[in-house]
C-alpha positions as CSV (number, residue, x, y, z in Angstrom):
1,M,0.1,-0.1,0.1
2,N,1.1,3.5,-0.9
3,S,0.6,7.0,-0.3
4,H,1.7,9.3,-3.0
5,L,3.3,12.6,-2.7
6,Y,3.3,15.5,-5.0
7,Y,6.2,18.1,-4.1
8,K,5.0,21.8,-4.8
9,T,7.3,24.6,-4.2
10,G,4.5,27.5,-4.4
11,K,2.3,28.6,-1.8
12,M,-0.8,26.3,-0.5
13,P,-4.0,27.3,-2.2
14,S,-6.9,28.5,-0.2
15,R,-9.7,25.7,0.0
16,S,-11.9,28.1,-2.6
17,E,-9.2,28.2,-5.3
18,K,-9.1,25.3,-8.0
19,K,-6.6,22.5,-7.5
20,D,-4.2,20.8,-10.1
21,I,-5.6,17.5,-9.1
22,D,-5.2,16.0,-12.5
23,Q,-1.5,15.6,-11.7
24,L,-2.2,13.6,-8.4
25,Y,-4.7,11.6,-10.3
26,I,-2.4,10.7,-13.2
27,Y,0.3,9.6,-10.6
28,Q,-2.4,7.3,-8.9
29,W,-3.7,5.9,-12.2
30,A,-0.1,4.9,-13.0
31,A,0.7,3.4,-9.7
32,Q,-2.5,1.5,-10.0
33,E,-2.6,0.3,-13.6
34,Y,1.2,0.1,-14.3
35,F,3.0,-0.7,-11.0
36,K,0.0,-3.0,-9.8
37,E,0.3,-0.7,-6.2
38,K,-2.5,-0.2,-4.2
39,V,-2.9,3.7,-3.5
40,V,-4.3,4.4,-0.1
41,G,-3.7,8.1,0.0
42,L,-2.8,11.5,-2.1
43,K,-1.5,14.7,-0.7
44,Y,0.4,17.7,-1.7
45,W,3.6,18.8,0.0
46,F,4.2,22.6,-0.1
47,L,7.8,22.8,0.6
48,N,7.5,26.4,1.4
49,E,4.9,25.9,4.3
50,K,6.5,25.9,7.4
51,N,3.6,25.0,9.6
52,N,1.3,22.6,8.0
53,P,2.7,21.4,4.6
54,F,0.5,18.8,3.7
55,Q,-2.7,19.1,2.0
56,V,-4.6,15.8,2.0
57,E,-6.5,14.8,-1.1
58,E,-9.3,12.4,-1.8
59,L,-8.7,9.3,-4.2
60,A,-9.8,9.6,-7.6
61,T,-12.6,7.0,-8.3
62,S,-12.4,4.6,-11.1
63,S,-15.1,7.5,-13.0
64,D,-12.6,10.1,-12.3
65,I,-9.6,8.2,-13.8
66,K,-12.0,7.2,-16.7
67,K,-12.7,10.9,-17.5
68,L,-9.2,12.0,-17.1
69,K,-8.0,9.3,-19.5
70,E,-10.8,10.6,-22.2
71,E,-9.5,14.1,-21.7
72,L,-6.0,13.1,-22.1
73,L,-6.9,11.5,-25.1
74,L,-8.4,14.2,-26.8
75,I,-5.5,16.6,-26.0
76,M,-3.0,14.1,-27.6
77,D,-5.4,13.8,-30.6
78,R,-5.3,17.6,-31.2
79,L,-1.6,17.5,-30.9
80,V,-1.3,15.1,-33.5
81,D,-3.5,16.9,-35.8
């Protein structure tokens, strides 16, 4: 079982700001499908934050991963054209 961290050098966003969650979901997807690892948690580690540098995120559901795959395939198709 693994918990995956994504290191960030910027400031921690406020709860109302849009998060860059897709990158964590891509790591989860890769760990599960390609490395056959069970992911039990996702969290950002904000290196510039001194008090509480971790921001825990919920795991992606199978439908979140499916939607992300579809979005990435569309982007790749546009790049090829």
